[in-house]
C-alpha positions as CSV (number, residue, x, y, z in Angstrom):
1,M,0.0,0.0,0.0
2,V,1.3,3.4,-1.0
3,D,1.5,6.0,1.7
4,V,-1.4,8.5,1.4
5,C,1.1,11.3,1.9
6,Q,2.7,10.4,-1.5
7,C,-0.5,11.2,-3.2
8,K,0.1,14.9,-2.5
9,L,-3.0,16.8,-3.8
10,D,-4.3,13.9,-6.0
11,Q,-7.5,13.0,-4.1
12,S,-8.3,10.0,-6.4
13,C,-4.9,8.6,-5.3
14,A,-5.8,9.1,-1.7
15,C,-9.3,7.5,-2.1
16,S,-7.9,4.3,-3.6
17,Q,-5.4,4.1,-0.7
18,F,-8.1,4.6,1.9
19,D,-10.1,1.9,0.2
20,A,-7.1,-0.5,0.2
21,Y,-6.6,0.3,3.9
22,A,-10.3,-0.4,4.7
23,E,-10.0,-3.7,2.8
24,E,-6.9,-4.7,4.7
25,C,-8.6,-3.9,8.0
26,G,-11.6,-5.9,7.0
27,D,-9.3,-8.9,6.3
28,R,-8.2,-8.5,10.0
29,G,-11.7,-8.3,11.3
30,I,-12.0,-4.5,11.6
31,D,-15.0,-3.1,9.8
32,L,-14.1,0.2,8.1
33,N,-16.4,-0.4,5.1
34,D,-18.4,2.8,5.7
35,W,-15.3,5.1,5.6
36,R,-16.6,7.1,2.5
37,K,-19.3,8.8,4.5
38,D,-16.6,10.6,6.5
39,V,-14.4,11.5,3.5
40,E,-16.5,13.8,1.3
41,F,-13.9,14.0,-1.5
42,C,-14.2,10.2,-2.1
43,P,-17.8,9.7,-3.3
44,F,-18.7,6.3,-4.8
45,E,-20.5,7.1,-8.1
46,C,-23.5,4.8,-8.8
47,S,-25.7,4.8,-11.9
48,G,-29.2,3.5,-12.7
49,G,-30.7,4.7,-9.4
50,Q,-28.3,2.6,-7.4
51,V,-26.8,3.8,-4.1
52,Y,-23.5,3.1,-2.4
53,L,-23.8,0.5,0.4
54,P,-20.8,-0.3,2.5
55,N,-22.0,-3.8,3.2
56,G,-24.5,-4.9,0.5
57,A,-25.9,-8.4,0.1
58,L,-24.7,-10.6,-2.7
59,P,-26.3,-11.7,-4.9
60,S,-28.4,-8.5,-4.9
61,P,-32.1,-8.7,-5.5
62,S,-33.2,-8.5,-9.1
63,C,-36.5,-8.7,-10.9
64,L,-35.8,-12.3,-11.8
65,N,-34.8,-13.2,-8.2
66,R,-36.3,-10.8,-5.6
67,N,-35.2,-12.8,-2.6
68,P,-31.9,-14.4,-3.3
69,T,-30.1,-16.4,-0.6
70,V,-27.3,-14.1,0.6
71,T,-23.9,-15.8,0.1
72,S,-21.6,-12.9,0.8
73,R,-21.4,-9.1,1.3
74,A,-19.5,-6.4,-0.4
75,R,-19.3,-2.6,-0.7
76,G,-20.5,-1.1,-3.9
77,C,-23.6,0.0,-5.8
78,F,-27.0,-1.6,-5.0
79,C,-30.6,-0.8,-5.5
80,P,-32.4,0.9,-2.6
81,E,-34.5,-1.2,-0.3
82,G,-37.7,-2.3,-2.1
83,E,-36.3,-1.9,-5.6
84,Y,-34.8,-4.5,-7.9
85,L,-32.1,-4.5,-10.5
86,Q,-33.3,-4.9,-14.1
87,E,-30.9,-4.4,-17.0
88,G,-28.7,-2.1,-14.9
89,V,-31.5,0.1,-13.6
90,C,-33.3,-0.1,-10.3
91,V,-37.1,-0.4,-10.6
92,G,-40.0,-1.0,-8.3
93,A,-41.7,-4.4,-8.2
94,A,-44.6,-3.1,-10.3
95,Q,-42.1,-2.2,-13.1
96,C,-40.4,-5.5,-13.3
97,R,-40.8,-7.3,-16.5
98,C,-41.9,-10.9,-16.4
99,L,-39.9,-13.7,-18.1
100,H,-41.8,-16.6,-19.5
101,E,-40.2,-19.3,-21.7
102,G,-37.3,-17.0,-22.5
103,V,-39.3,-14.0,-23.5
104,F,-39.7,-10.8,-21.4
105,Y,-43.1,-9.3,-21.1
106,E,-44.0,-5.8,-19.9
107,P,-45.9,-5.5,-16.6
């Protein structure tokens, strides 16, 4: 891990180092997954209506599997509670398309 001081004024360099530090701590049983909330210059950009979660469930709920069995956890972009991932976008249950015999149907 590079010393954050070597990053000088490059904030993206510092962010990746903070992330590596948090991961190393996690490997040792110390949970620093939510460090980004305290470092405003290190936002985690999410798209498709997703939000950053420091400890999201994997696999994440989708329209095709709304209640998957959680096998692990990770930090990253996830749909907000009550929404499901469909083709990279978070949608409410009423907007989920149905899959029948390999064909998607609109709700």
